[in-house]
N, C-alpha and C positions, 0 to 999 in steps of 0.2 A: 513689554514682553518679559516674561519670566522663563529663564532657562534652568531646568532642574539638572543639576549635575551630580552622578553617583561617582564616589571615589573608592578604590580598592587597595588592599594590602597597606604598605607603609604610608601611602597618601591619606589614609583615613587618621593616621596618628597625627599628620600635621592640620587637618581640618576639624579634627576632634568630632567627626560625624560621618555617618555614611552616605550623605548627600548634602548639596548645599544649592541653595536659588540664588541666581545672578539675574539682576533687572537691567533691561535695555529699553530704550526708547524705539527701537527699530529691530528687525531680524538681524542679528549679529553674524559675522563670518566666523568661523572657527577660530582663526587666530586672534579676533577681538575677544572671544570668550577665555581664550588662553591669557591674554593680556589682563582681564578682569580677575582670573584666578591668582595670578602672580601679585596683582595690585593688592588683594585682600589677604593673600598668604604668601608674604616674600619668600618664605623658605621654600616654596615650590619651585622658584626659579632654577635652583641647583639639581631639583630632583627631576624637571620635565625638559629643561631647555638647554642646549649647547650655547657656547659663548656666542655664536653668530645667530641665535635667536631660533634655530631649528629645533624641532623635537628630537630628543635622543631616540635612537633607533629601538631601545628597549622599552620606550613608553608607548602605549596604546590609547589612542584617542577615537573612540568608537561614537558613530552617529547611527542610531537605528541599527546597532548590532554589527556594522561594517566599519572596519578600520579606516580612519581618514586617509591612510596612505594610499588606498585602493580607489578613492573618489577622484574624479576627473580634476576637480578644482582644488584638491588637497586642503590646505588650510585656508584657502579662499572660499571654501564652501559655506553656503549660507544656511544658518540654523532656523528652522521653521518653528512655530508654536508646539506642535505635536511631537518634535523629534525627541528621542531619548538620548541622552549623552552620557557616557562613561569614560572614564580616565584611569588607567591603571599602570603600573610598571610591571615588566615581564617578571614572573616569579618562577624560580627554579629549584629544584631539589633532587634528592637522589637517594 
């Protein structure tokens, strides 16, 4: 299965692209996708994850336009083949 992930803001600078494909031999859970992102782009760890492995509060991980924090299974949510995945840090300005 291929999971197409869109990255935004400063995360694009790290991956050097607007999106990246990740391959799995099964439908991954959200945390497995995050592990794959960090494995391919080690610099992402400090941008996405707290020392205990949880997502920073300012990081948004969307599946089909809905933030993972509002999914019942949170990072254990299974990603399906047609799901749209986006990851971005909150951006502020004034």
